[in-house]
ROLUM-7600 format. One record per residue (C-alpha): residue in one letter; x, y, z; chain. Coordinates in pm, 1 decimal. Each point is the difference from the previous one (the first is absolute). Last residue first. Example, Ala and Ser with C-alpha at 12.3 -4.5 7.8 and 13.67 -1.06 7.14 Angstrom:
<atoms>
aa,X,Y,Z,ch
S,1367.0,-106.0,714.0,A
A,-137.0,-344.0,66.0,A
</atoms>
This chain:
<atoms>
aa,X,Y,Z,ch
P,4210.2,9737.0,8436.5,A
P,225.5,306.4,38.7,A
R,364.4,-47.0,-85.9,A
K,271.0,-43.3,257.3,A
Q,359.5,59.2,-98.1,A
K,318.9,-95.9,169.6,A
F,353.0,125.2,63.5,A
Y,226.1,-192.0,232.2,A
K,197.3,-17.7,320.9,A
E,-48.7,333.0,178.6,A
S,-353.9,12.5,-121.4,A
V,-141.6,189.6,-290.1,A
Y,-356.4,19.9,-111.6,A
V,-186.8,61.5,-318.9,A
V,-374.4,36.8,16.9,A
K,-266.3,30.9,-266.9,A
I,-319.7,155.6,131.3,A
G,-312.5,-217.9,-14.9,A
R,-154.0,139.9,319.0,A
K,50.9,-324.3,193.4,A
K,361.6,-8.1,-123.4,A
A,58.1,352.8,128.1,A
R,-129.6,-94.9,346.5,A
D,229.7,-303.4,10.3,A
R,304.1,200.7,-110.2,A
L,-76.6,271.4,257.5,A
G,-16.7,-258.9,276.5,A
R,324.4,-160.8,-114.3,A
D,194.6,326.5,-4.6,A
N,304.1,-31.8,-228.0,A
T,-150.1,232.0,-254.8,A
C,4.3,83.2,-368.8,A
I,-349.7,89.9,-114.7,A
W,-95.6,-29.0,-367.3,A
A,-181.6,290.2,-158.2,A
G,-342.0,49.4,-158.5,A
I,-18.6,370.7,87.5,A
K,-302.2,-22.5,233.7,A
E,92.2,-341.9,137.9,A
A,348.7,115.5,89.4,A
Y,-143.4,310.9,170.1,A
N,-262.9,-186.4,202.3,A
L,252.7,-261.7,108.5,A
L,249.4,266.0,110.9,A
S,-271.2,188.6,190.1,A
T,-95.5,-322.9,175.8,A
D,362.8,-67.3,91.7,A
V,76.3,356.2,114.9,A
T,-283.8,-10.8,249.7,A
K,-248.9,275.8,80.6,A
S,-145.9,-32.8,-346.3,A
T,-6.8,176.4,-334.7,A
K,339.1,167.9,33.3,A
K,12.3,250.1,-282.9,A
V,286.0,-87.8,-227.8,A
K,303.6,209.2,-87.3,A
T,217.7,-228.3,-204.6,A
V,364.2,-72.0,67.8,A
K,134.6,-134.0,-326.7,A
V,279.6,-243.3,61.3,A
K,360.6,-46.3,-103.7,A
D,121.8,335.5,142.0,A
F,-155.9,-120.3,324.1,A
Q,295.5,-223.6,73.4,A
K,129.9,222.4,282.1,A
L,-327.1,-58.7,185.8,A
A,70.9,-373.7,0.4,A
V,339.1,50.7,167.1,A
N,-159.8,214.4,271.9,A
A,-273.7,-258.9,58.9,A
A,261.6,-276.3,19.4,A
T,195.5,192.1,264.9,A
K,-313.3,42.0,212.0,A
T,-83.4,-368.1,-43.4,A
K,352.9,-104.0,88.9,A
G,-3.3,176.5,336.4,A
K,-295.7,202.1,115.7,A
G,-273.8,203.7,-160.7,A
K,-80.1,364.9,73.4,A
E,145.8,191.0,-293.8,A
A,35.8,-267.7,-268.2,A
I,-321.7,-166.5,117.4,A
T,-183.1,332.9,-30.4,A
K,152.5,52.1,-344.8,A
L,-128.2,-343.6,-108.5,A
E,-352.7,83.4,118.9,A
K,13.1,332.3,-187.0,A
E,117.1,-175.8,-318.0,A
V,-288.7,-244.0,37.2,A
F,-240.1,295.7,38.1,A
N,155.2,158.2,-311.4,A
P,-96.9,-300.3,-209.7,A
V,303.7,-180.5,-139.7,A
I,-20.9,-93.2,-366.5,A
F,249.8,-202.9,-200.6,A
Q,-81.9,-27.5,-369.7,A
P,108.5,-351.5,-85.1,A
L,138.1,-81.2,-343.0,A
G,13.1,-375.6,46.0,A
V,-184.9,-147.5,297.9,A
F,258.9,-254.8,109.3,A
K,328.4,142.5,-123.3,A
D,-77.6,363.9,83.6,A
L,-169.9,-111.5,319.2,A
L,318.3,-175.4,109.5,A
E,218.8,296.6,-91.4,A
F,-219.7,246.2,192.0,A
V,-40.2,-224.7,302.9,A
N,372.3,-44.4,45.5,A
Q,-16.4,-271.9,262.2,A
K,151.0,-38.2,347.1,A
G,158.0,344.1,-3.9,A
K,-193.5,105.6,308.2,A
G,-130.4,293.7,-201.8,A
H,-159.7,-232.2,-254.1,A
I,-174.9,-191.9,276.3,A
I,-113.6,336.8,143.9,A
L,-135.0,108.2,-340.9,A
A,-206.5,-317.3,-26.9,A
S,-136.3,53.7,352.8,A
T,-91.8,363.2,-67.4,A
D,-219.0,-69.1,-300.2,A
L,88.7,15.1,-365.2,A
V,-265.6,59.8,-265.8,A
V,92.7,-167.7,-327.3,A
K,-139.1,138.7,-325.0,A
Q,86.8,-223.2,-292.1,A
K,141.9,198.3,-289.0,A
M,-175.8,-42.3,-328.2,A
V,188.5,-101.9,-310.7,A
L,-150.8,121.4,-326.2,A
F,107.2,-220.1,-285.5,A
M,68.4,123.6,-351.4,A
</atoms>
């Protein structure tokens, strides 16, 4: 008998916005790419997305609302923010639980790579993976 472990994937705001814009179905792509992903959204990312949904403008505001409606597919996890910035807190959390990060933020991807965190990213054209060195 084989025990199959789910891969923890922490989603950041930018990945959820791309999903909300309808450019890529992040959940389906990760399902195919990672295989048995366990989607995790820290509560501070959810809060950031809600702020965009309330105070944002245009397509980004709409995308944030669409993304929030998809939260039945993710586990929103209450996480203590370990830094003033969402990005640093996200990196700390992913590192702590041994998770991948799914982001479209180049700066966050680069910082994750330097820390040895696996990164999956989505753009409006394609789906890529970056592994740590």
